[in-house]
Backbone as CSV, one residue per row, in Angstrom:
resi,resn,N_x,N_y,N_z,CA_x,CA_y,CA_z,C_x,C_y,C_z
1,MET,256.481,120.939,-131.954,256.430,119.499,-131.800,256.528,119.094,-130.321
2,GLU,257.359,119.791,-129.558,257.479,119.484,-128.135,256.177,119.766,-127.400
3,LYS,255.485,120.822,-127.794,254.221,121.187,-127.153,253.180,120.077,-127.327
4,GLN,253.124,119.472,-128.509,252.171,118.390,-128.773,252.500,117.169,-127.923
5,GLU,253.772,116.848,-127.764,254.164,115.706,-126.932,253.754,115.937,-125.484
6,ILE,253.927,117.154,-124.985,253.544,117.477,-123.614,252.025,117.328,-123.452
7,GLN,251.244,117.800,-124.415,249.791,117.665,-124.344,249.379,116.203,-124.334
8,ASN,250.010,115.378,-125.166,249.683,113.946,-125.199,250.006,113.284,-123.870
9,GLN,251.146,113.649,-123.269,251.516,113.067,-121.985,250.520,113.477,-120.902
10,THR,250.098,114.722,-120.915,249.137,115.195,-119.937,247.815,114.456,-120.081
11,MET,247.376,114.298,-121.313,246.131,113.580,-121.557,246.214,112.143,-121.075
12,GLN,247.311,111.496,-121.319,247.456,110.114,-120.886,247.440,110.017,-119.365
13,ALA,248.068,110.961,-118.695,248.085,110.929,-117.234,246.675,111.126,-116.674
14,VAL,245.913,112.022,-117.244,244.544,112.266,-116.780,243.677,111.047,-117.034
15,THR,243.818,110.422,-118.202,243.037,109.229,-118.526,243.350,108.104,-117.551
16,ALA,244.618,107.893,-117.263,245.000,106.813,-116.349,244.468,107.086,-114.941
17,GLN,244.529,108.344,-114.480,244.046,108.676,-113.150,242.531,108.493,-113.064
18,GLY,241.803,108.913,-114.078,240.351,108.782,-114.074,239.909,107.334,-114.071
19,GLY,240.645,106.465,-114.739,240.291,105.055,-114.808,240.386,104.363,-113.468
20,LYS,241.278,104.854,-112.622,241.500,104.229,-111.322,240.260,104.328,-110.423
21,PHE,239.499,105.397,-110.569,238.334,105.616,-109.719,237.027,105.507,-110.482
22,ARG,237.074,104.966,-111.676,235.861,104.840,-112.472,234.827,103.950,-111.781
23,TRP,235.259,102.904,-111.083,234.335,102.021,-110.360,233.515,102.823,-109.367
24,LEU,234.152,103.822,-108.753,233.464,104.642,-107.764,232.411,105.532,-108.421
25,ALA,232.746,106.100,-109.556,231.794,106.962,-110.271,230.591,106.151,-110.760
26,ILE,230.849,104.982,-111.309,229.770,104.121,-111.807,228.874,103.672,-110.654
27,THR,229.499,103.261,-109.564,228.737,102.810,-108.400,227.904,103.941,-107.814
28,SER,228.494,105.135,-107.708,227.769,106.288,-107.159,226.552,106.625,-108.011
29,LEU,226.741,106.630,-109.310,225.629,106.928,-110.217,224.519,105.896,-110.081
30,LEU,224.868,104.624,-110.081,223.856,103.578,-109.979,223.161,103.583,-108.610
31,LEU,223.907,103.859,-107.537,223.271,103.939,-106.213,222.313,105.118,-106.136
32,ALA,222.672,106.224,-106.769,221.763,107.384,-106.784,220.480,107.049,-107.538
33,ILE,220.616,106.394,-108.672,219.435,105.969,-109.434,218.592,105.006,-108.592
34,GLY,219.261,104.055,-107.935,218.557,103.100,-107.086,217.814,103.767,-105.946
35,ALA,218.430,104.784,-105.331,217.783,105.491,-104.221,216.531,106.218,-104.687
36,ILE,216.611,106.853,-105.845,215.449,107.567,-106.385,214.322,106.578,-106.698
37,LEU,214.658,105.493,-107.376,213.649,104.484,-107.705,213.074,103.844,-106.436
38,HIS,213.919,103.620,-105.442,213.489,103.036,-104.167,212.481,103.946,-103.477
39,LEU,212.693,105.242,-103.605,211.828,106.228,-102.971,210.467,106.329,-103.655
40,VAL,210.434,106.260,-104.978,209.195,106.538,-105.710,208.427,105.295,-106.166
41,SER,209.035,104.121,-106.066,208.360,102.914,-106.554,207.209,102.503,-105.647
42,PRO,206.054,102.279,-106.233,204.926,101.817,-105.415,205.062,100.328,-105.101
43,SER,204.403,99.922,-104.063,204.385,98.521,-103.682,203.255,97.828,-104.439
44,ILE,203.570,96.677,-104.995,202.560,95.887,-105.699,202.387,94.585,-104.926
45,GLY,201.257,94.459,-104.273,201.009,93.267,-103.461,201.973,93.154,-102.291
46,GLY,202.439,94.288,-101.780,203.372,94.279,-100.657,204.819,94.092,-101.072
47,ILE,205.064,93.999,-102.368,206.428,93.745,-102.848,206.855,94.854,-103.800
48,THR,208.040,95.377,-103.537,208.669,96.368,-104.394,210.083,95.881,-104.658
49,PRO,210.553,95.950,-105.884,211.969,95.601,-106.064,212.829,96.510,-105.192
50,ASN,213.864,95.956,-104.616,214.804,96.795,-103.871,215.812,97.297,-104.902
51,TRP,215.527,98.478,-105.434,216.325,99.050,-106.519,217.767,99.264,-106.100
52,THR,217.986,99.540,-104.834,219.352,99.766,-104.366,220.174,98.493,-104.520
53,ILE,219.607,97.358,-104.127,220.320,96.089,-104.280,220.560,95.802,-105.759
54,SER,219.549,95.994,-106.581,219.725,95.759,-108.017,220.849,96.613,-108.584
55,MET,220.882,97.878,-108.180,221.890,98.784,-108.729,223.292,98.456,-108.230
56,TYR,223.437,98.106,-106.945,224.803,97.768,-106.528,225.225,96.410,-107.067
57,CYS,224.289,95.519,-107.329,224.655,94.258,-107.986,225.150,94.520,-109.414
58,ILE,224.488,95.411,-110.120,224.934,95.779,-111.464,226.317,96.426,-111.384
59,ALA,226.478,97.369,-110.463,227.767,98.066,-110.323,228.891,97.094,-109.981
60,ILE,228.653,96.192,-109.055,229.690,95.242,-108.644,230.006,94.275,-109.781
61,ASN,228.997,93.845,-110.522,229.246,92.974,-111.669,230.048,93.688,-112.749
62,LEU,229.765,94.963,-112.973,230.455,95.714,-114.020,231.879,96.094,-113.640
63,THR,232.100,96.470,-112.393,233.395,97.044,-112.008,234.285,96.106,-111.204
64,ARG,233.727,95.047,-110.670,234.472,94.049,-109.904,235.351,94.664,-108.808
65,PRO,234.754,95.421,-107.884,235.545,96.013,-106.808,236.057,94.941,-105.850
66,THR,237.017,95.304,-105.036,237.525,94.384,-104.023,236.440,94.151,-102.963
67,ILE,236.688,93.193,-102.114,235.734,92.918,-101.031,235.637,94.143,-100.109
68,MET,236.763,94.768,-99.792,236.732,95.954,-98.914,236.016,97.121,-99.580
69,GLN,236.201,97.295,-100.879,235.453,98.337,-101.583,233.959,98.014,-101.558
70,SER,233.625,96.742,-101.640,232.221,96.322,-101.583,231.624,96.543,-100.205
71,VAL,232.438,96.449,-99.161,231.975,96.798,-97.810,231.545,98.256,-97.810
72,GLY,232.363,99.110,-98.413,232.013,100.535,-98.512,230.740,100.753,-99.308
73,ILE,230.603,100.031,-100.418,229.390,100.126,-101.237,228.168,99.745,-100.405
74,GLY,228.279,98.665,-99.649,227.164,98.216,-98.810,226.801,99.214,-97.730
75,LEU,227.808,99.800,-97.105,227.528,100.790,-96.059,226.876,102.045,-96.632
76,VAL,227.357,102.496,-97.786,226.743,103.667,-98.434,225.312,103.333,-98.853
77,ALA,225.123,102.159,-99.442,223.773,101.752,-99.856,222.837,101.691,-98.648
78,GLY,223.311,101.159,-97.530,222.498,101.095,-96.321,222.149,102.473,-95.794
79,ALA,223.119,103.365,-95.806,222.875,104.735,-95.334,221.883,105.461,-96.238
80,VAL,221.993,105.220,-97.542,221.067,105.838,-98.496,219.655,105.289,-98.306
81,ASN,219.549,104.029,-97.949,218.237,103.400,-97.770,217.511,103.834,-96.507
82,ILE,218.226,104.321,-95.527,217.575,104.688,-94.260,216.468,105.721,-94.485
83,PRO,216.743,106.862,-95.125,215.652,107.841,-95.288,214.605,107.444,-96.325
84,THR,214.946,106.514,-97.223,213.979,106.131,-98.264,213.237,104.843,-97.928
85,SER,213.563,104.242,-96.786,212.977,102.951,-96.422,211.502,103.084,-96.058
86,LYS,210.754,102.055,-96.410,209.336,101.988,-96.057,209.123,101.008,-94.898
87,ALA,210.231,100.547,-94.309,210.168,99.542,-93.252,210.018,100.192,-91.880
88,ALA,209.579,99.378,-90.918,209.357,99.858,-89.551,210.671,100.169,-88.825
89,PHE,211.752,99.543,-89.212,213.054,99.786,-88.595,214.095,100.003,-89.693
90,PRO,214.194,101.226,-90.213,215.066,101.483,-91.364,216.556,101.340,-91.089
91,TYR,216.979,101.427,-89.826,218.404,101.351,-89.516,218.993,99.961,-89.749
92,GLY,218.140,98.968,-89.879,218.602,97.628,-90.224,219.245,97.573,-91.598
93,ASN,218.973,98.588,-92.420,219.570,98.648,-93.759,221.088,98.720,-93.723
94,LEU,221.654,99.325,-92.699,223.117,99.426,-92.625,223.758,98.045,-92.630
95,ALA,223.253,97.156,-91.803,223.811,95.806,-91.739,223.387,94.970,-92.949
96,SER,222.126,95.078,-93.332,221.627,94.200,-94.394,222.259,94.516,-95.750
97,GLU,222.445,95.792,-96.069,223.062,96.127,-97.359,224.546,95.805,-97.364
98,LEU,225.181,95.888,-96.213,226.579,95.460,-96.103,226.688,93.972,-96.435
99,VAL,225.823,93.173,-95.842,225.826,91.725,-96.103,225.517,91.453,-97.582
100,GLY,224.545,92.161,-98.140,224.183,91.959,-99.541,225.303,92.312,-100.501
101,ALA,225.974,93.440,-100.283,227.055,93.870,-101.174,228.251,92.920,-101.097
102,VAL,228.583,92.472,-99.905,229.700,91.536,-99.761,229.345,90.190,-100.397
103,THR,228.114,89.758,-100.240,227.667,88.519,-100.889,227.838,88.637,-102.404
104,CYS,227.409,89.755,-102.957,227.532,89.984,-104.394,228.997,89.971,-104.828
105,ALA,229.856,90.648,-104.081,231.278,90.712,-104.434,231.921,89.331,-104.404
106,VAL,231.574,88.537,-103.399,232.128,87.174,-103.326,231.689,86.366,-104.544
107,LEU,230.422,86.479,-104.916,229.918,85.746,-106.086,230.596,86.213,-107.375
108,VAL,230.822,87.504,-107.498,231.468,88.047,-108.702,232.899,87.546,-108.808
109,HIS,233.578,87.393,-107.682,234.978,86.970,-107.707,235.155,85.450,-107.781
110,LEU,234.066,84.700,-107.654,234.162,83.244,-107.828,234.454,82.939,-109.294
111,SER,235.243,81.946,-109.517,235.549,81.585,-110.905,234.626,80.472,-111.399
112,VAL,233.349,80.611,-111.071,232.339,79.639,-111.489,231.635,80.178,-112.732
113,ASN,231.497,79.328,-113.722,230.811,79.720,-114.955,229.311,79.812,-114.680
114,MET,228.756,80.978,-114.944,227.318,81.186,-114.741,226.666,81.571,-116.063
115,LYS,227.077,80.904,-117.129,226.517,81.195,-118.443,225.704,80.008,-118.939
116,VAL,224.634,80.333,-119.630,223.863,79.341,-120.360,224.004,79.736,-121.820
117,LYS,224.745,78.932,-122.550,225.149,79.275,-123.922,225.901,80.603,-123.871
118,SER,225.403,81.645,-124.478,226.116,82.930,-124.438,225.496,83.905,-123.438
119,LEU,224.464,83.480,-122.722,223.778,84.355,-121.773,224.457,84.310,-120.408
120,ASN,224.970,85.452,-119.974,225.599,85.578,-118.665,224.522,85.738,-117.596
121,LEU,224.405,84.748,-116.727,223.398,84.779,-115.665,223.967,85.243,-114.326
122,ARG,225.244,85.614,-114.307,225.857,86.061,-113.054,225.093,87.229,-112.418
123,PRO,224.638,88.251,-113.195,223.875,89.331,-112.554,222.606,88.828,-111.852
124,ALA,221.893,87.905,-112.471,220.667,87.373,-111.869,220.979,86.565,-110.612
125,VAL,221.999,85.721,-110.679,222.380,84.903,-109.519,222.843,85.802,-108.373
126,CYS,223.656,86.804,-108.712,224.123,87.750,-107.686,222.952,88.491,-107.048
127,ALA,222.014,88.944,-107.871,220.857,89.674,-107.338,220.012,88.770,-106.444
128,LEU,219.766,87.553,-106.883,218.963,86.617,-106.097,219.599,86.358,-104.734
129,LEU,220.866,85.942,-104.745,221.514,85.569,-103.487,221.826,86.783,-102.613
130,SER,222.157,87.910,-103.224,222.410,89.130,-102.445,221.130,89.645,-101.801
131,THR,220.029,89.583,-102.531,218.749,90.028,-101.972,218.310,89.101,-100.840
132,LEU,218.504,87.805,-101.016,218.161,86.865,-99.939,219.027,87.119,-98.708
133,ALA,220.337,87.302,-98.907,221.239,87.556,-97.778,220.876,88.863,-97.080
134,SER,220.672,89.905,-97.865,220.307,91.210,-97.315,218.930,91.155,-96.640
135,GLY,217.975,90.548,-97.324,216.610,90.492,-96.815,216.483,89.714,-95.518
136,PHE,217.122,88.538,-95.466,217.044,87.746,-94.240,217.791,88.419,-93.092
137,THR,218.878,89.112,-93.405,219.568,89.891,-92.370,218.638,90.975,-91.836
138,PHE,217.993,91.684,-92.758,217.113,92.791,-92.374,215.932,92.320,-91.536
139,ILE,215.228,91.279,-91.997,214.031,90.864,-91.247,214.385,90.216,-89.913
140,THR,215.565,89.616,-89.830,215.989,89.039,-88.547,216.301,90.150,-87.546
141,ILE,216.983,91.192,-88.016,217.243,92.351,-87.146,215.918,92.972,-86.715
142,MET,215.000,93.146,-87.668,213.712,93.747,-87.364,212.924,92.891,-86.367
143,LYS,212.962,91.573,-86.516,212.259,90.682,-85.586,212.784,90.864,-84.171
144,VAL,214.105,90.935,-84.046,214.708,91.058,-82.716,214.435,92.443,-82.114
145,VAL,214.692,93.495,-82.888,214.554,94.862,-82.370,213.106,95.195,-82.031
146,LEU,212.178,94.777,-82.870,210.765,95.101,-82.655,210.012,94.016,-81.895
147,SER,210.715,92.954,-81.472,210.105,91.835,-80.729,208.908,91.250,-81.468
148,LEU,209.095,90.995,-82.750,208.016,90.422,-83.559,207.869,88.936,-83.260
149,THR,206.666,88.431,-83.422,206.427,87.005,-83.186,206.979,86.186,-84.349
150,MET,207.158,84.912,-84.095,207.650,84.014,-85.138,206.634,83.902,-86.277
151,GLN,205.348,83.990,-85.964,204.319,83.926,-86.999,204.448,85.110,-87.969
152,VAL,204.692,86.300,-87.455,204.883,87.480,-88.305,206.128,87.282,-89.161
153,TYR,207.193,86.793,-88.536,208.452,86.553,-89.245,208.255,85.571,-90.404
154,VAL,207.625,84.450,-90.100,207.490,83.381,-91.100,206.425,83.699,-92.145
155,TYR,205.272,84.183,-91.720,204.151,84.336,-92.652,204.032,85.718,-93.292
156,ALA,204.664,86.724,-92.720,204.571,88.070,-93.300,205.901,88.533,-93.891
157,LEU,206.994,88.326,-93.164,208.266,88.890,-93.607,209.010,88.018,-94.617
158,ILE,209.065,86.728,-94.384,209.781,85.841,-95.314,209.171,85.885,-96.717
159,PRO,207.845,85.862,-96.870,207.302,85.971,-98.232,207.682,87.279,-98.940
160,VAL,207.784,88.365,-98.188,208.196,89.640,-98.798,209.638,89.543,-99.295
161,VAL,210.514,88.933,-98.497,211.916,88.761,-98.914,211.984,87.897,-100.170
162,LEU,211.222,86.814,-100.202,211.246,85.921,-101.366,210.693,86.618,-102.613
163,GLY,209.623,87.374,-102.454,209.060,88.116,-103.585,210.005,89.200,-104.083
164,THR,210.633,89.906,-103.152,211.592,90.947,-103.524,212.796,90.330,-104.227
165,ALA,213.246,89.176,-103.744,214.381,88.492,-104.382,214.033,88.096,-105.818
166,ALA,212.822,87.615,-106.024,212.392,87.252,-107.384,212.358,88.492,-108.282
167,ALA,211.780,89.582,-107.764,211.700,90.819,-108.548,213.090,91.360,-108.848
168,ASN,213.978,91.373,-107.864,215.341,91.868,-108.078,216.104,91.014,-109.087
169,THR,215.883,89.719,-109.058,216.565,88.824,-109.996,216.227,89.219,-111.427
170,ILE,214.957,89.443,-111.690,214.500,89.800,-113.037,214.982,91.195,-113.428
171,VAL,214.785,92.167,-112.535,215.155,93.562,-112.819,216.656,93.685,-113.080
172,THR,217.454,93.058,-112.242,218.910,93.165,-112.378,219.386,92.530,-113.672
173,GLN,218.858,91.362,-113.999,219.271,90.699,-115.235,218.907,91.550,-116.451
174,ILE,217.726,92.120,-116.451,217.287,92.940,-117.594,218.109,94.220,-117.707
175,LEU,218.373,94.894,-116.596,219.084,96.177,-116.635,220.591,96.043,-116.799
176,TYR,221.136,94.865,-116.514,222.581,94.676,-116.599,223.109,94.884,-118.020
177,PHE,222.427,94.342,-118.990,222.959,94.374,-120.361,223.004,95.781,-120.951
178,PRO,221.975,96.622,-120.797,222.119,98.003,-121.284,223.232,98.758,-120.551
179,ALA,223.361,98.518,-119.243,224.427,99.186,-118.485,225.798,98.723,-118.973
180,GLN,225.935,97.445,-119.256,227.191,96.906,-119.759,227.518,97.485,-121.136
181,LYS,226.524,97.563,-122.010,226.745,98.134,-123.342,227.137,99.607,-123.257
182,LEU,226.500,100.352,-122.370,226.828,101.758,-122.188,228.265,101.910,-121.691
183,LEU,228.654,101.096,-120.740,230.010,101.152,-120.203,231.034,100.786,-121.269
184,GLN,230.745,99.769,-122.057,231.665,99.360,-123.120,231.768,100.423,-124.215
185,SER,230.663,101.084,-124.539,230.724,102.106,-125.571,231.529,103.307,-125.092
186,LYS,231.489,103.615,-123.803,232.311,104.702,-123.244,233.778,104.330,-123.270
187,GLU,234.106,103.048,-123.034,235.499,102.600,-123.072,236.073,102.724,-124.472
188,VAL,235.286,102.358,-125.469,235.723,102.425,-126.860,235.935,103.873,-127.277
189,GLY,235.067,104.785,-126.805,235.140,106.176,-127.189,236.280,106.937,-126.553
190,GLN,236.944,106.386,-125.529,238.024,107.125,-124.846,239.275,107.187,-125.648
């Protein structure tokens, strides 16, 4: 009987320890998926969803990390995007993904209702605003570093950011619910 009690205590300690870092495991998995999709996705009309932003928006919505943890998520996402970027200045991803992840975290921690009836629109709103924040940060850095003209900025880069934001809004909203169901089913099974 004592042996069984010891086993139960050990199991409980392992479960509690694993739960503390579950946000990190979920975020890492989603960022890896985002990096792969970011690398292989073709551009359609000059626009490709930024899968990395979609995935960290899903991760942040699901796990609700602190703002400082979200800074880390943004920096990792930016570093992952550097080798997979199709942009002329990939190092801008470090700053832009940091801004995007923090924007998402702030929105997730706001106590504003983002539901229409029973539909949670927070993932879509987070993706839209995070992509806009990240995208405008990125193209502004690129304009300055590459000395691009204002015409290129306004007529070539801004439309890409707006199109990517629209695509990310849709992709993130659609993918959020299966990810949420998967996470909830794992919680029930523990």
